[in-house]
PASEBA-1860 file (N, C-alpha, C; in nm, 3 decimals):
! residues 307
1> MRTTTTLL> -1.199/9.009/6.293/-1.139/9.107/6.210/-1.009/9.242/6.145 ~ -1.048/9.341/6.234/-0.990/9.457/6.240/-0.882/9.394/6.243 ~ -0.983/9.404/6.423/-0.810/9.302/6.522/-0.746/9.301/6.510 ~ -0.744/9.164/6.425/-0.586/9.069/6.415/-0.548/9.154/6.244 ~ -0.624/9.275/6.208/-0.525/9.338/6.099/-0.428/9.408/6.141 ~ -0.484/9.532/6.285/-0.460/9.600/6.293/-0.261/9.536/6.385 ~ -0.281/9.429/6.448/-0.228/9.366/6.516/-0.102/9.327/6.419 ~ -0.131/9.260/6.328/-0.007/9.219/6.197/0.075/9.357/6.153
9> LAIVLLAS> -0.042/9.436/6.117/0.058/9.560/6.044/0.131/9.608/6.169 ~ 0.092/9.595/6.319/0.168/9.655/6.367/0.301/9.599/6.416 ~ 0.252/9.428/6.349/0.419/9.329/6.356/0.514/9.401/6.283 ~ 0.463/9.394/6.140/0.542/9.422/6.027/0.587/9.567/6.066 ~ 0.479/9.691/6.121/0.555/9.815/6.130/0.653/9.813/6.234 ~ 0.684/9.717/6.359/0.786/9.729/6.435/0.920/9.623/6.318 ~ 0.885/9.493/6.281/1.007/9.500/6.249/1.052/9.566/6.156 ~ 0.992/9.638/6.019/1.080/9.746/6.020/1.117/9.806/6.050
17> CNQYEKTP> 1.074/9.924/6.172/1.133/10.027/6.289/1.303/9.922/6.300 ~ 1.287/9.797/6.325/1.403/9.763/6.400/1.489/9.700/6.300 ~ 1.549/9.725/6.184/1.607/9.720/6.068/1.668/9.850/6.087 ~ 1.662/9.929/6.174/1.692/10.087/6.142/1.796/10.077/6.314 ~ 1.913/10.148/6.259/2.011/10.143/6.393/2.027/10.294/6.391 ~ 2.062/10.361/6.497/2.099/10.557/6.567/2.276/10.538/6.546 ~ 2.292/10.682/6.549/2.421/10.665/6.551/2.450/10.670/6.689 ~ 2.585/10.783/6.742/2.606/10.877/6.925/2.504/10.983/6.879
25> SGVTYKIT> 2.506/11.055/6.721/2.466/11.174/6.757/2.297/11.162/6.747 ~ 2.239/11.063/6.720/2.060/11.021/6.679/2.031/11.001/6.605 ~ 2.142/10.956/6.446/2.073/10.986/6.330/2.016/10.810/6.316 ~ 1.893/10.838/6.264/1.845/10.703/6.289/1.851/10.648/6.062 ~ 1.940/10.500/6.094/1.963/10.495/5.978/1.926/10.340/5.982 ~ 1.927/10.279/5.817/1.962/10.164/5.732/2.027/10.180/5.622 ~ 2.114/10.033/5.655/2.210/9.996/5.551/2.141/9.860/5.445 ~ 2.180/9.889/5.347/2.123/9.755/5.262/2.249/9.762/5.164
33> KGGSNEKL> 2.261/9.579/5.218/2.422/9.525/5.120/2.398/9.592/4.954 ~ 2.492/9.624/4.893/2.514/9.565/4.693/2.591/9.460/4.723 ~ 2.632/9.376/4.808/2.686/9.299/4.719/2.858/9.308/4.773 ~ 2.931/9.373/4.749/3.124/9.396/4.815/3.096/9.390/4.990 ~ 3.199/9.305/5.029/3.199/9.348/5.180/3.322/9.442/5.184 ~ 3.384/9.475/5.114/3.557/9.549/5.145/3.487/9.656/5.210 ~ 3.463/9.751/5.273/3.458/9.826/5.325/3.544/9.967/5.281 ~ 3.452/10.105/5.287/3.583/10.202/5.227/3.623/10.233/5.265
41> KQGQYVKF> 3.713/10.302/5.280/3.876/10.299/5.339/3.953/10.447/5.355 ~ 3.978/10.460/5.474/4.073/10.650/5.493/4.110/10.680/5.344 ~ 4.048/10.811/5.312/4.145/10.887/5.204/4.111/10.810/5.135 ~ 4.087/10.685/5.049/3.979/10.679/4.929/3.898/10.776/4.876 ~ 3.905/10.804/4.711/3.770/10.920/4.713/3.641/10.853/4.670 ~ 3.577/10.892/4.736/3.486/10.781/4.725/3.382/10.902/4.581 ~ 3.307/10.847/4.518/3.132/10.889/4.439/3.011/10.844/4.507 ~ 2.939/10.888/4.526/2.808/10.913/4.574/2.706/10.965/4.536
49> NIEYKIPP> 2.535/10.948/4.496/2.482/10.958/4.545/2.352/11.035/4.682 ~ 2.319/11.125/4.663/2.268/11.179/4.774/2.165/11.263/4.746 ~ 2.054/11.222/4.834/1.932/11.262/4.771/1.847/11.366/4.940 ~ 1.802/11.458/5.016/1.741/11.488/5.096/1.577/11.569/5.064 ~ 1.499/11.548/5.175/1.369/11.571/5.138/1.306/11.580/5.262 ~ 1.222/11.622/5.207/1.105/11.678/5.366/0.976/11.639/5.419 ~ 0.945/11.554/5.494/0.830/11.569/5.499/0.715/11.704/5.504 ~ 0.601/11.604/5.543/0.534/11.490/5.473/0.556/11.442/5.329
57> KDTVINTS> 0.492/11.550/5.229/0.504/11.533/5.111/0.618/11.493/5.042 ~ 0.720/11.460/5.118/0.894/11.454/5.094/0.940/11.556/4.942 ~ 0.909/11.629/4.955/0.929/11.791/4.904/1.084/11.681/4.847 ~ 1.175/11.772/4.798/1.326/11.732/4.770/1.395/11.845/4.758 ~ 1.497/11.882/4.860/1.542/11.986/4.899/1.653/12.035/4.810 ~ 1.726/11.817/4.805/1.871/11.835/4.736/1.847/11.724/4.692 ~ 1.920/11.671/4.510/1.951/11.565/4.493/2.058/11.582/4.385 ~ 2.134/11.411/4.341/2.204/11.462/4.273/2.200/11.289/4.212
65> FGHIPAYM> 2.083/11.275/4.239/2.015/11.108/4.149/2.039/11.202/4.004 ~ 2.034/11.153/3.901/1.973/11.180/3.786/2.090/11.328/3.730 ~ 2.159/11.382/3.815/2.245/11.420/3.740/2.395/11.442/3.778 ~ 2.456/11.500/3.813/2.646/11.449/3.848/2.646/11.405/3.997 ~ 2.751/11.287/4.017/2.729/11.269/4.205/2.824/11.333/4.235 ~ 2.809/11.340/4.410/2.892/11.420/4.480/3.018/11.328/4.521 ~ 3.132/11.394/4.549/3.219/11.351/4.538/3.273/11.391/4.688 ~ 3.392/11.341/4.769/3.430/11.356/4.888/3.539/11.263/4.918
73> VLDTARAT> 3.711/11.303/4.979/3.754/11.206/4.984/3.742/11.137/5.208 ~ 3.766/11.043/5.254/3.733/11.013/5.365/3.783/11.065/5.457 ~ 3.758/11.084/5.561/3.818/11.154/5.610/3.763/11.150/5.769 ~ 3.776/11.024/5.821/3.739/10.991/5.985/3.677/11.104/6.078 ~ 3.786/11.214/6.097/3.887/11.297/6.153/3.823/11.378/6.149 ~ 3.768/11.413/6.045/3.644/11.543/5.975/3.485/11.500/5.931 ~ 3.467/11.363/6.002/3.319/11.361/6.006/3.249/11.418/6.069 ~ 3.064/11.499/5.971/3.040/11.584/6.036/2.950/11.521/6.091
81> KHSFLEVI> 2.900/11.562/6.205/2.820/11.526/6.346/2.664/11.525/6.259 ~ 2.602/11.436/6.315/2.480/11.377/6.254/2.436/11.393/6.088 ~ 2.506/11.318/6.063/2.504/11.323/5.931/2.475/11.111/5.908 ~ 2.450/11.167/5.745/2.536/10.987/5.740/2.705/10.950/5.739 ~ 2.750/11.099/5.748/2.913/11.064/5.733/2.908/10.941/5.833 ~ 2.833/10.984/5.983/2.911/10.892/6.078/2.878/10.672/6.047 ~ 2.841/10.717/5.947/2.800/10.581/5.909/2.886/10.479/5.830 ~ 2.970/10.615/5.714/3.024/10.657/5.596/3.096/10.495/5.636
89> TKCAVGDK> 3.222/10.462/5.714/3.327/10.356/5.724/3.217/10.209/5.722 ~ 3.155/10.175/5.760/3.068/10.063/5.779/3.010/10.046/5.622 ~ 3.048/10.064/5.541/2.988/10.101/5.389/3.091/10.063/5.280 ~ 3.021/9.976/5.194/3.099/9.901/5.100/3.009/9.958/4.941 ~ 3.150/9.972/4.841/3.057/10.003/4.730/2.985/9.875/4.697 ~ 2.844/10.016/4.593/2.724/9.925/4.589/2.591/9.974/4.676 ~ 2.646/9.962/4.841/2.519/10.006/4.972/2.519/10.099/4.925 ~ 2.354/10.067/5.007/2.294/10.182/5.039/2.227/10.218/5.167
97> VEFVLSVD> 2.193/10.374/5.158/2.206/10.385/5.319/2.062/10.487/5.299 ~ 1.921/10.413/5.356/1.877/10.563/5.436/1.911/10.624/5.546 ~ 1.869/10.725/5.550/1.895/10.764/5.730/1.818/10.964/5.768 ~ 1.748/10.961/5.831/1.663/11.059/5.928/1.753/11.125/5.996 ~ 1.716/11.247/5.969/1.816/11.360/6.040/1.654/11.442/6.122 ~ 1.762/11.517/6.213/1.612/11.528/6.355/1.700/11.766/6.266 ~ 1.546/11.814/6.281/1.670/11.997/6.251/1.661/12.010/6.353 ~ 1.558/11.985/6.504/1.625/12.023/6.571/1.802/12.029/6.654
105> SLKKLGQL> 1.856/11.908/6.661/1.994/11.820/6.593/2.075/11.958/6.530 ~ 2.068/11.964/6.425/2.163/12.014/6.373/2.151/12.128/6.365 ~ 1.998/12.218/6.464/2.008/12.383/6.498/2.095/12.371/6.650 ~ 2.111/12.279/6.669/2.199/12.227/6.805/2.393/12.308/6.777 ~ 2.371/12.199/6.685/2.479/12.165/6.608/2.511/12.333/6.592 ~ 2.446/12.436/6.527/2.464/12.508/6.431/2.532/12.477/6.255 ~ 2.434/12.392/6.221/2.419/12.352/6.095/2.308/12.441/5.925 ~ 2.259/12.449/6.047/2.132/12.504/6.012/2.040/12.646/6.108
113> EYSNMFHQ> 1.954/12.705/6.073/1.891/12.755/6.096/1.723/12.756/6.092 ~ 1.638/12.769/6.213/1.500/12.748/6.168/1.446/12.825/6.038 ~ 1.356/12.809/5.995/1.277/12.866/5.865/1.183/12.786/5.757 ~ 1.144/12.871/5.681/1.010/12.851/5.650/1.003/12.695/5.618 ~ 1.166/12.662/5.553/1.171/12.542/5.530/1.141/12.405/5.612 ~ 1.253/12.485/5.721/1.284/12.393/5.830/1.248/12.430/5.956 ~ 1.142/12.341/5.977/1.052/12.381/6.132/1.117/12.288/6.293 ~ 1.081/12.316/6.375/1.136/12.244/6.457/1.024/12.185/6.525
121> KDMIKGRV> 1.053/12.081/6.529/1.055/11.940/6.598/1.054/11.859/6.452 ~ 1.063/11.928/6.265/1.077/11.861/6.208/1.166/11.725/6.194 ~ 1.156/11.650/6.142/1.279/11.500/6.024/1.314/11.570/5.896 ~ 1.436/11.547/5.864/1.453/11.572/5.710/1.536/11.379/5.646 ~ 1.459/11.319/5.558/1.458/11.186/5.523/1.623/11.193/5.424 ~ 1.668/11.118/5.389/1.829/11.107/5.346/1.789/10.997/5.292 ~ 1.913/10.924/5.118/1.911/10.842/5.068/1.990/10.883/5.037 ~ 2.122/10.796/5.048/2.246/10.806/4.967/2.301/10.624/4.920
129> EILKVFNS> 2.397/10.604/4.777/2.403/10.458/4.712/2.581/10.538/4.713 ~ 2.638/10.494/4.748/2.774/10.473/4.742/2.808/10.412/4.567 ~ 2.876/10.485/4.469/2.902/10.449/4.340/2.997/10.333/4.295 ~ 3.110/10.446/4.356/3.245/10.374/4.288/3.321/10.458/4.411 ~ 3.476/10.402/4.422/3.610/10.406/4.487/3.680/10.533/4.395 ~ 3.820/10.557/4.443/3.920/10.574/4.357/4.034/10.621/4.426 ~ 4.157/10.615/4.404/4.246/10.582/4.535/4.325/10.712/4.493 ~ 4.334/10.769/4.348/4.414/10.910/4.380/4.315/10.975/4.306
137> QIEANADV> 4.357/11.161/4.366/4.301/11.254/4.270/4.262/11.250/4.156 ~ 4.399/11.206/4.076/4.360/11.220/3.930/4.194/11.188/3.879 ~ 4.232/11.037/3.948/4.129/10.916/3.884/3.938/11.003/3.901 ~ 4.038/11.046/3.996/3.912/11.121/4.114/3.844/11.199/3.958 ~ 3.918/11.333/3.915/3.904/11.487/3.888/3.879/11.407/3.722 ~ 3.939/11.279/3.664/3.880/11.309/3.556/3.716/11.203/3.507 ~ 3.649/11.129/3.666/3.588/11.094/3.619/3.448/11.206/3.722 ~ 3.450/11.290/3.754/3.399/11.423/3.768/3.438/11.490/3.628
145> QKEVDLET> 3.491/11.469/3.565/3.445/11.599/3.423/3.351/11.498/3.340 ~ 3.397/11.331/3.369/3.280/11.268/3.193/3.208/11.288/3.257 ~ 3.126/11.283/3.412/3.030/11.352/3.456/2.966/11.440/3.441 ~ 3.039/11.566/3.452/3.012/11.687/3.418/2.914/11.696/3.211 ~ 3.022/11.655/3.164/3.000/11.618/3.005/2.878/11.502/2.945 ~ 2.826/11.408/3.027/2.741/11.350/3.048/2.654/11.471/3.062 ~ 2.587/11.571/3.187/2.536/11.635/3.212/2.503/11.712/3.161 ~ 2.573/11.774/3.058/2.607/11.926/3.001/2.483/11.848/2.855
153> QREIKTLK> 2.539/11.717/2.884/2.463/11.585/2.716/2.346/11.596/2.755 ~ 2.301/11.581/2.837/2.199/11.548/2.873/2.055/11.722/2.905 ~ 2.118/11.798/2.883/2.035/11.911/2.959/2.004/11.926/2.794 ~ 2.186/11.959/2.662/2.106/11.941/2.562/2.001/11.887/2.469 ~ 1.981/11.780/2.499/1.915/11.671/2.482/1.774/11.722/2.517 ~ 1.755/11.771/2.653/1.650/11.849/2.655/1.591/11.990/2.596 ~ 1.668/12.103/2.582/1.618/12.168/2.568/1.640/12.149/2.397 ~ 1.707/12.102/2.324/1.700/12.033/2.166/1.488/12.020/2.198
161> EYAAKLGV> 1.489/11.870/2.253/1.328/11.878/2.254/1.246/12.023/2.303 ~ 1.272/12.019/2.382/1.213/12.163/2.385/1.174/12.241/2.351 ~ 1.321/12.316/2.219/1.272/12.375/2.107/1.241/12.364/2.001 ~ 1.211/12.210/1.965/1.103/12.131/1.869/0.975/12.134/1.875 ~ 0.971/12.119/2.020/0.840/12.115/2.071/0.782/12.316/2.031 ~ 0.851/12.314/2.062/0.798/12.583/2.013/0.871/12.525/1.864 ~ 0.836/12.455/1.826/0.812/12.487/1.638/0.955/12.523/1.630 ~ 1.058/12.552/1.738/1.194/12.690/1.661/1.344/12.594/1.670
169> KTVSTPSG> 1.382/12.664/1.633/1.546/12.636/1.443/1.629/12.679/1.535 ~ 1.725/12.625/1.595/1.843/12.677/1.612/1.946/12.640/1.581 ~ 2.072/12.709/1.602/2.203/12.696/1.602/2.278/12.661/1.743 ~ 2.401/12.623/1.723/2.434/12.577/1.834/2.604/12.624/1.863 ~ 2.598/12.679/1.948/2.689/12.779/1.995/2.831/12.675/2.048 ~ 2.941/12.709/2.025/3.040/12.571/2.034/3.085/12.445/2.186 ~ 3.007/12.516/2.275/2.962/12.455/2.364/2.851/12.399/2.432 ~ 2.708/12.432/2.359/2.654/12.408/2.353/2.544/12.472/2.378
177> ALVEVQNA> 2.511/12.581/2.400/2.401/12.675/2.407/2.324/12.644/2.263 ~ 2.232/12.668/2.249/2.130/12.689/2.172/2.069/12.821/2.133 ~ 2.100/12.877/2.003/2.075/12.982/1.961/1.923/12.959/1.761 ~ 1.859/13.049/1.854/1.726/13.097/1.733/1.797/13.258/1.702 ~ 1.803/13.292/1.583/1.837/13.353/1.556/1.737/13.468/1.424 ~ 1.634/13.523/1.551/1.503/13.586/1.449/1.608/13.683/1.366 ~ 1.650/13.803/1.384/1.683/13.852/1.341/1.881/13.878/1.355 ~ 1.930/13.927/1.301/2.103/13.848/1.308/2.137/14.024/1.342
185> GDAAKADS> 2.067/14.107/1.317/2.149/14.281/1.269/2.207/14.281/1.266 ~ 2.366/14.396/1.302/2.381/14.442/1.140/2.558/14.371/1.135 ~ 2.675/14.381/1.052/2.778/14.231/1.021/2.862/14.204/1.133 ~ 2.864/14.369/1.193/2.978/14.370/1.301/2.894/14.287/1.385 ~ 2.955/14.166/1.443/2.875/14.079/1.545/2.938/14.119/1.646 ~ 2.864/14.083/1.751/2.951/14.092/1.981/3.050/14.007/1.948 ~ 3.162/14.067/1.904/3.299/13.924/1.967/3.351/13.952/2.079 ~ 3.457/13.832/2.092/3.526/13.878/2.232/3.560/14.091/2.227
193> GKEAKVMY> 3.562/14.089/2.335/3.624/14.216/2.365/3.583/14.358/2.338 ~ 3.445/14.320/2.250/3.324/14.427/2.228/3.259/14.414/2.370 ~ 3.183/14.545/2.378/3.122/14.553/2.476/2.904/14.538/2.376 ~ 2.814/14.499/2.428/2.749/14.453/2.420/2.548/14.485/2.498 ~ 2.513/14.585/2.453/2.416/14.664/2.539/2.269/14.536/2.493 ~ 2.207/14.580/2.569/2.166/14.440/2.533/1.989/14.447/2.616 ~ 1.881/14.385/2.635/1.725/14.390/2.654/1.744/14.218/2.669 ~ 1.694/14.182/2.791/1.699/14.072/2.762/1.557/14.034/2.908
201> RGAFISGK> 1.523/13.849/2.896/1.363/13.789/2.958/1.487/13.727/3.015 ~ 1.470/13.665/3.096/1.574/13.469/3.130/1.422/13.457/3.181 ~ 1.414/13.337/3.083/1.277/13.229/3.196/1.317/13.079/3.202 ~ 1.236/13.001/3.319/1.283/12.904/3.307/1.164/12.788/3.180 ~ 1.235/12.654/3.151/1.192/12.648/3.077/1.032/12.621/3.094 ~ 0.940/12.630/3.199/0.851/12.596/3.248/0.741/12.687/3.259 ~ 0.869/12.787/3.181/0.766/12.918/3.103/0.787/13.105/3.261 ~ 0.835/13.038/3.333/0.865/13.100/3.441/0.984/13.164/3.429
209> VFDSNMDK> 0.910/13.386/3.436/1.007/13.450/3.410/1.139/13.454/3.555 ~ 1.242/13.519/3.568/1.307/13.468/3.686/1.360/13.649/3.691 ~ 1.375/13.743/3.581/1.456/13.845/3.547/1.474/13.850/3.456 ~ 1.442/14.023/3.402/1.378/14.069/3.269/1.428/14.219/3.318 ~ 1.472/14.333/3.181/1.500/14.443/3.257/1.372/14.484/3.111 ~ 1.308/14.416/3.039/1.196/14.418/2.940/1.077/14.437/3.023 ~ 1.032/14.412/3.097/0.944/14.429/3.134/0.900/14.477/3.248 ~ 0.983/14.609/3.270/0.978/14.681/3.413/1.030/14.862/3.359
217> AGPNNQPL> 0.904/14.946/3.415/0.906/15.092/3.420/1.059/15.092/3.451 ~ 1.045/15.210/3.451/1.159/15.379/3.522/1.317/15.260/3.559 ~ 1.387/15.276/3.596/1.548/15.269/3.629/1.591/15.132/3.568 ~ 1.457/15.021/3.625/1.525/14.897/3.643/1.518/14.857/3.471 ~ 1.494/14.927/3.376/1.485/14.846/3.254/1.579/14.956/3.129 ~ 1.669/14.955/3.230/1.786/15.025/3.122/1.858/14.907/3.063 ~ 1.881/14.903/2.912/2.034/14.781/2.961/2.090/14.730/2.997 ~ 2.133/14.575/2.998/2.279/14.541/3.024/2.392/14.524/2.935
225> NVLIGVAG> 2.460/14.603/2.986/2.624/14.654/2.922/2.712/14.486/2.938 ~ 2.726/14.453/2.872/2.829/14.309/2.868/2.876/14.247/2.809 ~ 3.003/14.268/2.884/3.165/14.281/2.772/3.167/14.089/2.752 ~ 3.139/14.103/2.615/3.196/13.977/2.574/3.320/13.948/2.563 ~ 3.335/13.785/2.615/3.440/13.756/2.674/3.498/13.711/2.803 ~ 3.411/13.765/2.849/3.517/13.757/3.041/3.392/13.689/3.114 ~ 3.291/13.579/3.067/3.209/13.497/3.108/3.228/13.439/3.249 ~ 3.203/13.410/3.387/3.274/13.376/3.473/3.338/13.436/3.535
233> QGGVIKGM> 3.372/13.530/3.450/3.483/13.607/3.613/3.446/13.796/3.610 ~ 3.305/13.831/3.552/3.229/13.931/3.546/3.143/13.969/3.501 ~ 3.167/13.881/3.393/3.068/13.899/3.334/2.900/13.797/3.310 ~ 2.858/13.773/3.197/2.734/13.713/3.164/2.788/13.551/3.192 ~ 2.632/13.479/3.185/2.706/13.362/3.241/2.725/13.258/3.092 ~ 2.826/13.170/3.109/2.876/13.102/2.972/2.809/13.109/2.832 ~ 2.676/13.047/2.850/2.587/13.019/2.699/2.580/13.113/2.690 ~ 2.505/13.271/2.785/2.486/13.401/2.697/2.591/13.430/2.609
241> DEGLRMFG> 2.707/13.465/2.702/2.822/13.487/2.630/2.819/13.372/2.448 ~ 2.857/13.310/2.477/2.864/13.310/2.292/2.745/13.296/2.289 ~ 2.604/13.294/2.299/2.503/13.375/2.234/2.517/13.396/2.168 ~ 2.550/13.511/2.216/2.595/13.701/2.178/2.597/13.721/2.117 ~ 2.761/13.683/2.048/2.855/13.673/1.982/2.765/13.629/1.800 ~ 2.627/13.590/1.795/2.602/13.524/1.714/2.449/13.717/1.663 ~ 2.454/13.807/1.693/2.408/13.896/1.695/2.477/14.031/1.708 ~ 2.463/14.096/1.595/2.533/14.256/1.612/2.424/14.365/1.649
249> KGGKGKIF> 2.387/14.521/1.622/2.314/14.629/1.632/2.209/14.555/1.630 ~ 2.111/14.530/1.647/1.959/14.536/1.620/1.904/14.403/1.632 ~ 1.993/14.317/1.727/1.992/14.160/1.633/1.855/14.106/1.771 ~ 1.804/13.985/1.725/1.677/13.989/1.784/1.642/13.795/1.851 ~ 1.680/13.754/1.915/1.642/13.577/1.889/1.612/13.539/2.071 ~ 1.597/13.429/2.050/1.624/13.291/2.164/1.770/13.283/2.233 ~ 1.785/13.203/2.318/1.898/13.170/2.331/1.880/13.097/2.477 ~ 1.903/12.945/2.416/1.879/12.843/2.516/2.022/12.757/2.622
257> VPAMLAYG> 2.030/12.820/2.738/2.122/12.738/2.817/2.129/12.703/2.948 ~ 2.192/12.543/2.814/2.158/12.429/2.947/2.239/12.487/3.073 ~ 2.197/12.455/3.202/2.250/12.436/3.343/2.399/12.448/3.345 ~ 2.411/12.367/3.299/2.629/12.405/3.307/2.665/12.459/3.279 ~ 2.612/12.551/3.163/2.641/12.655/3.122/2.593/12.804/3.134 ~ 2.518/12.740/3.286/2.423/12.866/3.312/2.486/12.862/3.511 ~ 2.365/12.756/3.551/2.512/12.803/3.700/2.457/12.723/3.804 ~ 2.475/12.593/3.707/2.535/12.470/3.707/2.501/12.362/3.818
265> QQGQPPVM> 2.573/12.322/3.913/2.520/12.258/4.010/2.478/12.280/4.157 ~ 2.492/12.413/4.187/2.459/12.528/4.268/2.352/12.607/4.316 ~ 2.263/12.606/4.164/2.253/12.681/4.134/2.251/12.817/4.207 ~ 2.153/12.911/4.219/2.171/13.050/4.265/2.019/13.105/4.420 ~ 2.046/12.939/4.470/1.971/12.972/4.613/1.885/13.124/4.656 ~ 1.743/13.194/4.669/1.620/13.113/4.635/1.614/13.093/4.510 ~ 1.626/13.183/4.448/1.603/13.190/4.320/1.616/13.072/4.184 ~ 1.704/13.089/4.205/1.817/12.971/4.036/1.748/12.832/4.098
273> PAYSNLVF> 1.662/12.749/4.108/1.722/12.627/4.150/1.832/12.574/4.095 ~ 1.952/12.460/4.132/2.034/12.312/4.059/1.926/12.326/3.934 ~ 2.061/12.269/3.866/2.038/12.231/3.751/1.923/12.316/3.655 ~ 1.914/12.406/3.684/1.816/12.455/3.572/1.845/12.518/3.452 ~ 1.780/12.518/3.381/1.793/12.505/3.157/1.721/12.659/3.156 ~ 1.756/12.770/3.125/1.701/12.908/3.103/1.726/12.922/2.902 ~ 1.613/12.960/2.905/1.514/13.039/2.802/1.579/13.232/2.789 ~ 1.656/13.294/2.702/1.652/13.424/2.740/1.635/13.495/2.549
281> DIEVLDVD> 1.507/13.553/2.572/1.435/13.684/2.480/1.553/13.738/2.491 ~ 1.621/13.801/2.367/1.701/13.904/2.398/1.709/14.001/2.226 ~ 1.753/14.095/2.303/1.764/14.248/2.160/1.908/14.287/2.216 ~ 1.971/14.270/2.104/2.045/14.358/2.089/2.041/14.540/2.088 ~ 2.088/14.588/2.115/2.074/14.773/2.135/2.209/14.816/2.022 ~ 2.322/14.760/2.058/2.418/14.842/2.031/2.553/14.737/2.078 ~ 2.632/14.760/1.999/2.750/14.686/2.052/2.875/14.739/1.915 ~ 3.004/14.820/2.019/3.062/14.882/2.045/3.206/14.826/2.118
289> IPKPAAAQ> 3.282/14.869/2.055/3.450/14.852/2.161/3.444/14.973/2.285 ~ 3.443/14.884/2.371/3.411/14.965/2.478/3.500/15.083/2.500 ~ 3.458/15.126/2.634/3.560/15.263/2.645/3.684/15.242/2.736 ~ 3.739/15.302/2.717/3.831/15.212/2.862/3.827/15.335/2.978 ~ 3.862/15.277/3.101/3.862/15.314/3.246/3.858/15.437/3.245 ~ 3.821/15.488/3.332/3.898/15.671/3.327/4.017/15.653/3.472 ~ 4.110/15.721/3.394/4.247/15.705/3.464/4.217/15.765/3.621 ~ 4.277/15.670/3.679/4.235/15.738/3.840/4.359/15.883/3.920
297> PQQAPVNP> 4.311/15.920/3.953/4.443/16.047/3.985/4.513/15.972/4.113 ~ 4.645/16.014/4.051/4.729/15.987/4.143/4.784/16.084/4.285 ~ 4.775/16.053/4.402/4.838/16.143/4.508/5.022/16.097/4.484 ~ 5.055/16.239/4.505/5.144/16.219/4.576/5.246/16.162/4.640 ~ 5.334/16.099/4.632/5.437/16.087/4.732/5.445/16.157/4.859 ~ 5.432/16.098/4.981/5.407/16.181/5.095/5.602/16.178/5.108 ~ 5.615/16.249/5.159/5.716/16.276/5.200/5.830/16.273/5.375 ~ 5.844/16.167/5.392/5.826/16.159/5.557/5.947/16.208/5.589
305> HKK> 6.034/16.307/5.579/6.105/16.420/5.614/6.079/16.558/5.652 ~ 5.907/16.538/5.521/5.864/16.670/5.539/5.794/16.729/5.632 ~ 5.788/16.853/5.779/5.783/16.847/5.829/5.635/16.956/5.781
END
């Protein structure tokens, strides 16, 4: 009986393996058709979800499923070797692709290096779902913005539920960060153009602290000088910038920042994963007009005729 069962299992596995094909570079793949027979065309803007996992525990290392889909212009002349792009022109809208990449092959192609995550002889499992195509960049850009808005609303909903579980009452900033004002501080708030001296503790909603100047001894516990109104241009993240405007000198509270008002879909590896919603405990030590930058001494012009 055991022999018969083993033989049947082997036949099933072999049949399953036969559903897979290989690209010239060695990518093993299988396409599950979604109903459309119209293949993707050169120059189209393709919207798709993609995910990568590392066996044996199928640890997700990157995914767009449940977040903002990926977008690209289909250009077969620039298709990356040893990737699902080798079979992209065989796909239509609605198709799903499962594929397996070799870490060794990617290493030989210079696309990654061996590390604590990627080891010799490892394989990377991936899946793709083709969602939609656009024939112009204007259409694609409009769809991207729609997806960004949807992602932001999902994150705001998550943070509102999280704050409610904590029993925290919040108010919203214009872009959707949530602020618990425990003490508003002085009437003169940290408006645009002013500088706030801030003590902070930043954590994920799991409770894990990723950065703080409140909990360190020595030179690293100095206040952070924040110029309000320059978020993303050398200032703090947008959610923090908007949240601080609700506080004056002596103010204390929490700022709940959706990922899209923080480090977004890219994150800041290895510390900050993609799509990280953040919570900051803050204390505003001072709010003031920033001092003008010191004038740089000018050098006397060189006289080319002087010997």
